[in-house]
All heavy atoms as TSV, in Angstrom:
chain	resi	resn	atom	element	x	y	z
A	1	MET	N	N	-9.896	3.731	10.786
A	1	MET	CA	C	-10.871	3.473	11.810
A	1	MET	C	C	-10.151	2.834	13.006
A	1	MET	O	O	-9.549	1.777	12.870
A	1	MET	CB	C	-11.948	2.539	11.258
A	1	MET	CG	C	-13.053	2.278	12.241
A	1	MET	SD	S	-14.231	1.043	11.653
A	1	MET	CE	C	-15.305	2.021	10.652
A	2	ASP	N	N	-10.194	3.476	14.147
A	2	ASP	CA	C	-9.553	2.973	15.356
A	2	ASP	C	C	-10.596	2.661	16.416
A	2	ASP	O	O	-11.694	3.216	16.405
A	2	ASP	CB	C	-8.577	4.007	15.915
A	2	ASP	CG	C	-7.384	4.213	14.999
A	2	ASP	OD1	O	-7.082	3.315	14.201
A	2	ASP	OD2	O	-6.752	5.275	15.093
A	3	PHE	N	N	-10.225	1.772	17.338
A	3	PHE	CA	C	-11.122	1.358	18.409
A	3	PHE	C	C	-10.387	1.430	19.732
A	3	PHE	O	O	-9.196	1.118	19.805
A	3	PHE	CB	C	-11.611	-0.071	18.175
A	3	PHE	CG	C	-12.339	-0.242	16.879
A	3	PHE	CD1	C	-11.662	-0.647	15.741
A	3	PHE	CD2	C	-13.690	0.029	16.783
A	3	PHE	CE1	C	-12.322	-0.796	14.538
A	3	PHE	CE2	C	-14.361	-0.122	15.587
A	3	PHE	CZ	C	-13.676	-0.533	14.453
A	4	SER	N	N	-11.083	1.822	20.798
A	4	SER	CA	C	-10.442	1.887	22.113
A	4	SER	C	C	-10.129	0.494	22.640
A	4	SER	O	O	-9.175	0.309	23.375
A	4	SER	CB	C	-11.317	2.649	23.113
A	4	SER	OG	O	-12.562	2.015	23.260
A	5	LEU	N	N	-10.907	-0.501	22.248
A	5	LEU	CA	C	-10.695	-1.880	22.688
A	5	LEU	C	C	-10.759	-2.812	21.494
A	5	LEU	O	O	-11.712	-2.762	20.712
A	5	LEU	CB	C	-11.765	-2.289	23.706
A	5	LEU	CG	C	-11.821	-3.761	24.098
A	5	LEU	CD1	C	-10.545	-4.175	24.820
A	5	LEU	CD2	C	-13.040	-4.044	24.942
A	6	VAL	N	N	-9.751	-3.649	21.355
A	6	VAL	CA	C	-9.747	-4.686	20.319
A	6	VAL	C	C	-9.524	-6.017	21.011
A	6	VAL	O	O	-8.568	-6.172	21.774
A	6	VAL	CB	C	-8.641	-4.436	19.264
A	6	VAL	CG1	C	-8.544	-5.612	18.302
A	6	VAL	CG2	C	-8.906	-3.155	18.507
A	7	VAL	N	N	-10.402	-6.977	20.751
A	7	VAL	CA	C	-10.295	-8.322	21.322
A	7	VAL	C	C	-10.012	-9.296	20.186
A	7	VAL	O	O	-10.738	-9.327	19.196
A	7	VAL	CB	C	-11.588	-8.720	22.055
A	7	VAL	CG1	C	-11.470	-10.134	22.611
A	7	VAL	CG2	C	-11.901	-7.736	23.167
A	8	ILE	N	N	-8.949	-10.081	20.350
A	8	ILE	CA	C	-8.584	-11.065	19.337
A	8	ILE	C	C	-8.817	-12.452	19.931
A	8	ILE	O	O	-8.040	-12.908	20.763
A	8	ILE	CB	C	-7.127	-10.877	18.883
A	8	ILE	CG1	C	-6.969	-9.476	18.295
A	8	ILE	CG2	C	-6.744	-11.958	17.888
A	8	ILE	CD1	C	-5.590	-9.121	17.851
A	9	PRO	N	N	-9.921	-13.111	19.527
A	9	PRO	CA	C	-10.230	-14.434	20.069
A	9	PRO	C	C	-9.395	-15.525	19.397
A	9	PRO	O	O	-8.900	-15.337	18.286
A	9	PRO	CB	C	-11.709	-14.604	19.732
A	9	PRO	CG	C	-11.896	-13.795	18.502
A	9	PRO	CD	C	-10.946	-12.625	18.620
A	10	GLY	N	N	-9.244	-16.623	20.101
A	10	GLY	CA	C	-8.521	-17.753	19.530
A	10	GLY	C	C	-7.030	-17.549	19.468
A	10	GLY	O	O	-6.344	-18.182	18.670
A	11	ALA	N	N	-6.499	-16.663	20.302
A	11	ALA	CA	C	-5.072	-16.366	20.269
A	11	ALA	C	C	-4.235	-17.583	20.648
A	11	ALA	O	O	-3.100	-17.716	20.212
A	11	ALA	CB	C	-4.745	-15.194	21.194
A	12	GLY	N	N	-4.792	-18.483	21.435
A	12	GLY	CA	C	-4.069	-19.691	21.800
A	12	GLY	C	C	-3.776	-20.564	20.597
A	12	GLY	O	O	-2.775	-21.266	20.553
A	13	SER	N	N	-4.636	-20.497	19.597
A	13	SER	CA	C	-4.420	-21.305	18.396
A	13	SER	C	C	-3.352	-20.707	17.485
A	13	SER	O	O	-2.894	-21.351	16.561
A	13	SER	CB	C	-5.736	-21.458	17.630
A	13	SER	OG	O	-6.171	-20.213	17.141
A	14	LEU	N	N	-2.950	-19.468	17.743
A	14	LEU	CA	C	-1.906	-18.833	16.930
A	14	LEU	C	C	-0.521	-19.356	17.273
A	14	LEU	O	O	0.373	-19.366	16.447
A	14	LEU	CB	C	-1.931	-17.312	17.134
A	14	LEU	CG	C	-3.193	-16.584	16.715
A	14	LEU	CD1	C	-3.112	-15.120	17.123
A	14	LEU	CD2	C	-3.419	-16.717	15.228
A	15	ALA	N	N	-0.345	-19.794	18.508
A	15	ALA	CA	C	0.962	-20.268	18.962
A	15	ALA	C	C	1.325	-21.563	18.243
A	15	ALA	O	O	0.542	-22.501	18.179
A	15	ALA	CB	C	0.948	-20.481	20.466
A	16	GLY	N	N	2.510	-21.597	17.708
A	16	GLY	CA	C	2.999	-22.814	17.085
A	16	GLY	C	C	2.473	-23.061	15.681
A	16	GLY	O	O	2.805	-24.057	15.080
A	17	GLN	N	N	1.674	-22.168	15.154
A	17	GLN	CA	C	1.165	-22.337	13.795
A	17	GLN	C	C	1.808	-21.320	12.874
A	17	GLN	O	O	2.091	-20.201	13.269
A	17	GLN	CB	C	-0.348	-22.137	13.747
A	17	GLN	CG	C	-1.131	-23.252	14.359
A	17	GLN	CD	C	-2.630	-23.063	14.103
A	17	GLN	OE1	O	-3.046	-22.081	13.517
A	17	GLN	NE2	N	-3.408	-24.014	14.547
A	18	GLU	N	N	2.018	-21.728	11.670
A	18	GLU	CA	C	2.540	-20.804	10.676
A	18	GLU	C	C	1.352	-20.151	9.987
A	18	GLU	O	O	0.570	-20.812	9.320
A	18	GLU	CB	C	3.362	-21.575	9.640
A	18	GLU	CG	C	4.793	-21.103	9.549
A	18	GLU	CD	C	5.535	-21.879	8.495
A	18	GLU	OE1	O	5.400	-21.548	7.305
A	18	GLU	OE2	O	6.259	-22.791	8.897
A	19	ALA	N	N	1.192	-18.875	10.211
A	19	ALA	CA	C	0.079	-18.153	9.595
A	19	ALA	C	C	0.435	-17.821	8.160
A	19	ALA	O	O	1.577	-17.503	7.847
A	19	ALA	CB	C	-0.213	-16.882	10.370
A	20	ASP	N	N	-0.561	-17.915	7.296
A	20	ASP	CA	C	-0.276	-17.498	5.929
A	20	ASP	C	C	-0.218	-15.972	5.882
A	20	ASP	O	O	-0.514	-15.287	6.860
A	20	ASP	CB	C	-1.284	-18.092	4.941
A	20	ASP	CG	C	-2.706	-17.578	5.105
A	20	ASP	OD1	O	-2.889	-16.481	5.666
A	20	ASP	OD2	O	-3.627	-18.273	4.661
A	21	GLU	N	N	0.154	-15.453	4.768
A	21	GLU	CA	C	0.376	-14.009	4.628
A	21	GLU	C	C	-0.880	-13.190	4.928
A	21	GLU	O	O	-0.815	-12.151	5.582
A	21	GLU	CB	C	0.864	-13.723	3.202
A	21	GLU	CG	C	1.447	-12.350	3.029
A	21	GLU	CD	C	2.101	-12.193	1.667
A	21	GLU	OE1	O	2.912	-13.064	1.283
A	21	GLU	OE2	O	1.800	-11.189	1.001
A	22	GLU	N	N	-2.043	-13.671	4.486
A	22	GLU	CA	C	-3.291	-12.941	4.714
A	22	GLU	C	C	-3.662	-12.929	6.195
A	22	GLU	O	O	-4.081	-11.900	6.727
A	22	GLU	CB	C	-4.425	-13.569	3.892
A	22	GLU	CG	C	-5.764	-12.879	4.057
A	22	GLU	CD	C	-5.825	-11.473	3.478
A	22	GLU	OE1	O	-4.884	-11.034	2.800
A	22	GLU	OE2	O	-6.839	-10.796	3.713
A	23	GLU	N	N	-3.506	-14.060	6.886
A	23	GLU	CA	C	-3.800	-14.110	8.320
A	23	GLU	C	C	-2.874	-13.184	9.094
A	23	GLU	O	O	-3.309	-12.499	10.016
A	23	GLU	CB	C	-3.669	-15.536	8.847
A	23	GLU	CG	C	-4.779	-16.446	8.406
A	23	GLU	CD	C	-4.544	-17.877	8.833
A	23	GLU	OE1	O	-3.369	-18.269	9.019
A	23	GLU	OE2	O	-5.527	-18.607	8.993
A	24	ALA	N	N	-1.611	-13.153	8.730
A	24	ALA	CA	C	-0.647	-12.274	9.394
A	24	ALA	C	C	-1.011	-10.814	9.174
A	24	ALA	O	O	-0.933	-9.996	10.097
A	24	ALA	CB	C	0.760	-12.563	8.883
A	25	ARG	N	N	-1.448	-10.480	7.977
A	25	ARG	CA	C	-1.850	-9.104	7.669
A	25	ARG	C	C	-3.073	-8.699	8.485
A	25	ARG	O	O	-3.122	-7.610	9.065
A	25	ARG	CB	C	-2.146	-8.957	6.173
A	25	ARG	CG	C	-2.446	-7.531	5.750
A	25	ARG	CD	C	-2.920	-7.462	4.307
A	25	ARG	NE	N	-4.256	-8.016	4.146
A	25	ARG	CZ	C	-5.379	-7.379	4.484
A	25	ARG	NH1	N	-5.332	-6.175	5.005
A	25	ARG	NH2	N	-6.556	-7.944	4.299
A	26	LEU	N	N	-4.066	-9.583	8.563
A	26	LEU	CA	C	-5.276	-9.277	9.321
A	26	LEU	C	C	-4.975	-9.115	10.808
A	26	LEU	O	O	-5.529	-8.236	11.474
A	26	LEU	CB	C	-6.329	-10.363	9.107
A	26	LEU	CG	C	-6.927	-10.420	7.706
A	26	LEU	CD1	C	-7.814	-11.646	7.567
A	26	LEU	CD2	C	-7.687	-9.154	7.385
A	27	LEU	N	N	-4.095	-9.945	11.350
A	27	LEU	CA	C	-3.714	-9.830	12.747
A	27	LEU	C	C	-3.002	-8.500	12.988
A	27	LEU	O	O	-3.277	-7.801	13.959
A	27	LEU	CB	C	-2.818	-10.995	13.160
A	27	LEU	CG	C	-2.365	-11.011	14.601
A	27	LEU	CD1	C	-3.557	-11.063	15.557
A	27	LEU	CD2	C	-1.437	-12.186	14.857
A	28	TYR	N	N	-2.116	-8.109	12.099
A	28	TYR	CA	C	-1.407	-6.841	12.225
A	28	TYR	C	C	-2.386	-5.667	12.211
A	28	TYR	O	O	-2.296	-4.760	13.033
A	28	TYR	CB	C	-0.393	-6.697	11.083
A	28	TYR	CG	C	0.258	-5.348	11.045
A	28	TYR	CD1	C	1.307	-5.042	11.907
A	28	TYR	CD2	C	-0.188	-4.363	10.167
A	28	TYR	CE1	C	1.906	-3.787	11.892
A	28	TYR	CE2	C	0.405	-3.107	10.151
A	28	TYR	CZ	C	1.440	-2.835	11.006
A	28	TYR	OH	O	2.020	-1.596	10.992
A	29	VAL	N	N	-3.337	-5.699	11.278
A	29	VAL	CA	C	-4.323	-4.618	11.180
A	29	VAL	C	C	-5.146	-4.534	12.461
A	29	VAL	O	O	-5.354	-3.451	13.012
A	29	VAL	CB	C	-5.232	-4.810	9.942
A	29	VAL	CG1	C	-6.413	-3.857	9.982
A	29	VAL	CG2	C	-4.435	-4.606	8.668
A	30	ALA	N	N	-5.604	-5.683	12.965
A	30	ALA	CA	C	-6.403	-5.691	14.198
A	30	ALA	C	C	-5.595	-5.118	15.363
A	30	ALA	O	O	-6.100	-4.315	16.149
A	30	ALA	CB	C	-6.855	-7.104	14.523
A	31	MET	N	N	-4.342	-5.513	15.469
A	31	MET	CA	C	-3.505	-5.051	16.577
A	31	MET	C	C	-3.230	-3.554	16.502
A	31	MET	O	O	-3.198	-2.872	17.521
A	31	MET	CB	C	-2.187	-5.826	16.591
A	31	MET	CG	C	-2.361	-7.275	16.969
A	31	MET	SD	S	-0.865	-8.261	16.748
A	31	MET	CE	C	0.294	-7.385	17.758
A	32	THR	N	N	-3.048	-3.035	15.316
A	32	THR	CA	C	-2.704	-1.622	15.186
A	32	THR	C	C	-3.916	-0.699	15.269
A	32	THR	O	O	-3.757	0.517	15.331
A	32	THR	CB	C	-1.952	-1.354	13.867
A	32	THR	OG1	O	-2.759	-1.782	12.774
A	32	THR	CG2	C	-0.619	-2.085	13.852
A	33	ARG	N	N	-5.131	-1.263	15.307
A	33	ARG	CA	C	-6.337	-0.447	15.431
A	33	ARG	C	C	-6.694	-0.154	16.883
A	33	ARG	O	O	-7.553	0.680	17.150
A	33	ARG	CB	C	-7.529	-1.117	14.740
A	33	ARG	CG	C	-7.386	-1.234	13.243
A	33	ARG	CD	C	-7.223	0.124	12.597
A	33	ARG	NE	N	-7.172	0.038	11.155
A	33	ARG	CZ	C	-6.085	0.253	10.441
A	33	ARG	NH1	N	-4.955	0.538	11.022
A	33	ARG	NH2	N	-6.120	0.181	9.136
A	34	ALA	N	N	-6.077	-0.839	17.823
A	34	ALA	CA	C	-6.372	-0.627	19.243
A	34	ALA	C	C	-5.696	0.655	19.711
A	34	ALA	O	O	-4.492	0.825	19.568
A	34	ALA	CB	C	-5.871	-1.803	20.067
A	35	THR	N	N	-6.491	1.565	20.290
A	35	THR	CA	C	-5.923	2.822	20.777
A	35	THR	C	C	-5.637	2.790	22.271
A	35	THR	O	O	-4.776	3.515	22.749
A	35	THR	CB	C	-6.862	4.006	20.484
A	35	THR	OG1	O	-8.124	3.767	21.107
A	35	THR	CG2	C	-7.039	4.200	18.987
A	36	GLU	N	N	-6.383	1.960	23.025
A	36	GLU	CA	C	-6.184	1.902	24.473
A	36	GLU	C	C	-5.879	0.494	24.977
A	36	GLU	O	O	-4.948	0.303	25.741
A	36	GLU	CB	C	-7.415	2.447	25.204
A	36	GLU	CG	C	-7.627	3.926	24.966
A	36	GLU	CD	C	-8.862	4.455	25.674
A	36	GLU	OE1	O	-9.225	3.897	26.727
A	36	GLU	OE2	O	-9.456	5.414	25.169
A	37	ARG	N	N	-6.689	-0.477	24.567
A	37	ARG	CA	C	-6.524	-1.831	25.088
A	37	ARG	C	C	-6.549	-2.845	23.958
A	37	ARG	O	O	-7.365	-2.768	23.048
A	37	ARG	CB	C	-7.641	-2.158	26.074
A	37	ARG	CG	C	-7.599	-1.273	27.305
A	37	ARG	CD	C	-8.697	-1.583	28.261
A	37	ARG	NE	N	-8.422	-2.886	28.872
A	37	ARG	CZ	C	-9.320	-3.597	29.524
A	37	ARG	NH1	N	-10.546	-3.158	29.652
A	37	ARG	NH2	N	-9.012	-4.750	30.062
A	38	LEU	N	N	-5.645	-3.828	24.048
A	38	LEU	CA	C	-5.580	-4.941	23.110
A	38	LEU	C	C	-5.628	-6.214	23.938
A	38	LEU	O	O	-4.791	-6.421	24.812
A	38	LEU	CB	C	-4.289	-4.872	22.293
A	38	LEU	CG	C	-3.997	-6.022	21.348
A	38	LEU	CD1	C	-5.067	-6.121	20.273
A	38	LEU	CD2	C	-2.622	-5.836	20.715
A	39	VAL	N	N	-6.626	-7.062	23.687
A	39	VAL	CA	C	-6.825	-8.261	24.493
A	39	VAL	C	C	-6.735	-9.487	23.594
A	39	VAL	O	O	-7.430	-9.583	22.582
A	39	VAL	CB	C	-8.202	-8.236	25.193
A	39	VAL	CG1	C	-8.422	-9.504	25.992
A	39	VAL	CG2	C	-8.333	-7.009	26.065
A	40	PHE	N	N	-5.856	-10.420	23.972
A	40	PHE	CA	C	-5.767	-11.710	23.297
A	40	PHE	C	C	-6.471	-12.736	24.181
A	40	PHE	O	O	-6.164	-12.850	25.354
A	40	PHE	CB	C	-4.309	-12.133	23.107
A	40	PHE	CG	C	-3.576	-11.311	22.099
A	40	PHE	CD1	C	-2.859	-10.199	22.496
A	40	PHE	CD2	C	-3.597	-11.654	20.765
A	40	PHE	CE1	C	-2.178	-9.433	21.570
A	40	PHE	CE2	C	-2.909	-10.901	19.839
A	40	PHE	CZ	C	-2.201	-9.790	20.239
A	41	VAL	N	N	-7.414	-13.468	23.598
A	41	VAL	CA	C	-8.157	-14.468	24.353
A	41	VAL	C	C	-7.787	-15.838	23.802
A	41	VAL	O	O	-7.904	-16.082	22.610
A	41	VAL	CB	C	-9.687	-14.243	24.222
A	41	VAL	CG1	C	-10.447	-15.288	25.003
A	41	VAL	CG2	C	-10.047	-12.842	24.682
A	42	GLY	N	N	-7.333	-16.714	24.693
A	42	GLY	CA	C	-6.956	-18.057	24.263
A	42	GLY	C	C	-7.755	-19.100	25.003
A	42	GLY	O	O	-8.669	-18.797	25.751
A	43	GLY	N	N	-7.413	-20.325	24.809
A	43	GLY	CA	C	-8.094	-21.412	25.494
A	43	GLY	C	C	-9.185	-22.014	24.653
A	43	GLY	O	O	-9.482	-21.569	23.560
A	44	GLU	N	N	-9.757	-23.055	25.202
A	44	GLU	CA	C	-10.812	-23.754	24.494
A	44	GLU	C	C	-12.164	-23.098	24.736
A	44	GLU	O	O	-12.403	-22.532	25.781
A	44	GLU	CB	C	-10.872	-25.204	24.953
A	44	GLU	CG	C	-9.630	-25.983	24.577
A	44	GLU	CD	C	-9.740	-27.435	25.014
A	44	GLU	OE1	O	-10.872	-27.905	25.238
A	44	GLU	OE2	O	-8.701	-28.067	25.134
A	45	CYS	N	N	-13.001	-23.206	23.768
A	45	CYS	CA	C	-14.347	-22.657	23.883
A	45	CYS	C	C	-15.203	-23.618	24.702
A	45	CYS	O	O	-15.182	-24.815	24.482
A	45	CYS	CB	C	-14.948	-22.477	22.490
A	45	CYS	SG	S	-16.586	-21.762	22.530
A	46	VAL	N	N	-15.929	-23.086	25.639
A	46	VAL	CA	C	-16.806	-23.899	26.480
A	46	VAL	C	C	-18.243	-23.569	26.112
A	46	VAL	O	O	-18.647	-22.421	26.101
A	46	VAL	CB	C	-16.564	-23.591	27.970
A	46	VAL	CG1	C	-17.516	-24.388	28.833
A	46	VAL	CG2	C	-15.121	-23.862	28.346
A	47	SER	N	N	-19.001	-24.591	25.789
A	47	SER	CA	C	-20.397	-24.352	25.440
A	47	SER	C	C	-21.285	-24.664	26.639
A	47	SER	O	O	-20.940	-25.471	27.489
A	47	SER	CB	C	-20.802	-25.214	24.246
A	47	SER	OG	O	-20.715	-26.576	24.599
A	48	ARG	N	N	-22.428	-24.012	26.686
A	48	ARG	CA	C	-23.394	-24.232	27.741
A	48	ARG	C	C	-24.546	-25.063	27.195
A	48	ARG	O	O	-25.008	-24.846	26.089
A	48	ARG	CB	C	-23.957	-22.911	28.257
A	48	ARG	CG	C	-22.952	-22.077	28.961
A	48	ARG	CD	C	-23.639	-20.838	29.487
A	48	ARG	NE	N	-22.660	-19.955	30.096
A	48	ARG	CZ	C	-22.926	-18.734	30.472
A	48	ARG	NH1	N	-24.125	-18.233	30.303
A	48	ARG	NH2	N	-21.998	-17.993	31.024
A	49	ARG	N	N	-24.988	-25.968	28.006
A	49	ARG	CA	C	-26.164	-26.745	27.628
A	49	ARG	C	C	-27.376	-26.135	28.300
A	49	ARG	O	O	-27.337	-25.795	29.465
A	49	ARG	CB	C	-26.022	-28.195	28.055
A	49	ARG	CG	C	-24.947	-28.912	27.313
A	49	ARG	CD	C	-24.949	-30.358	27.693
A	49	ARG	NE	N	-23.855	-31.035	27.008
A	49	ARG	CZ	C	-23.739	-32.330	26.950
A	49	ARG	NH1	N	-24.634	-33.089	27.543
A	49	ARG	NH2	N	-22.737	-32.872	26.328
A	50	THR	N	N	-28.432	-26.015	27.547
A	50	THR	CA	C	-29.664	-25.461	28.115
A	50	THR	C	C	-30.616	-26.599	28.427
A	50	THR	O	O	-30.630	-27.624	27.737
A	50	THR	CB	C	-30.333	-24.467	27.151
A	50	THR	OG1	O	-30.598	-25.146	25.912
A	50	THR	CG2	C	-29.427	-23.282	26.892
A	51	ARG	N	N	-31.388	-26.407	29.472
A	51	ARG	CA	C	-32.384	-27.417	29.833
A	51	ARG	C	C	-33.555	-27.331	28.866
A	51	ARG	O	O	-33.998	-26.252	28.502
A	51	ARG	CB	C	-32.876	-27.191	31.245
A	51	ARG	CG	C	-31.795	-27.429	32.256
A	51	ARG	CD	C	-32.350	-27.273	33.639
A	51	ARG	NE	N	-31.248	-27.359	34.601
A	51	ARG	CZ	C	-31.379	-27.206	35.880
A	51	ARG	NH1	N	-32.560	-26.932	36.388
A	51	ARG	NH2	N	-30.357	-27.318	36.687
A	52	GLN	N	N	-34.060	-28.486	28.506
A	52	GLN	CA	C	-35.192	-28.506	27.567
A	52	GLN	C	C	-36.465	-28.848	28.280
A	52	GLN	O	O	-36.552	-29.525	29.209
A	52	GLN	CB	C	-34.941	-29.500	26.460
A	52	GLN	CG	C	-33.773	-29.086	25.623
A	52	GLN	CD	C	-33.489	-30.108	24.525
A	52	GLN	OE1	O	-34.039	-31.196	24.511
A	52	GLN	NE2	N	-32.652	-29.731	23.599
């Protein structure tokens, strides 16, 4: 199963960490499924507050 776009969130947290074997395998599978675009998204998550 391939996808034209694959987005990998939390890529900033991958830097400097030793991934275990399963995490490395899942990352490899996700990366190899992209047929056109592969996007790594890093940084901190920003939440929005809603008015009550």
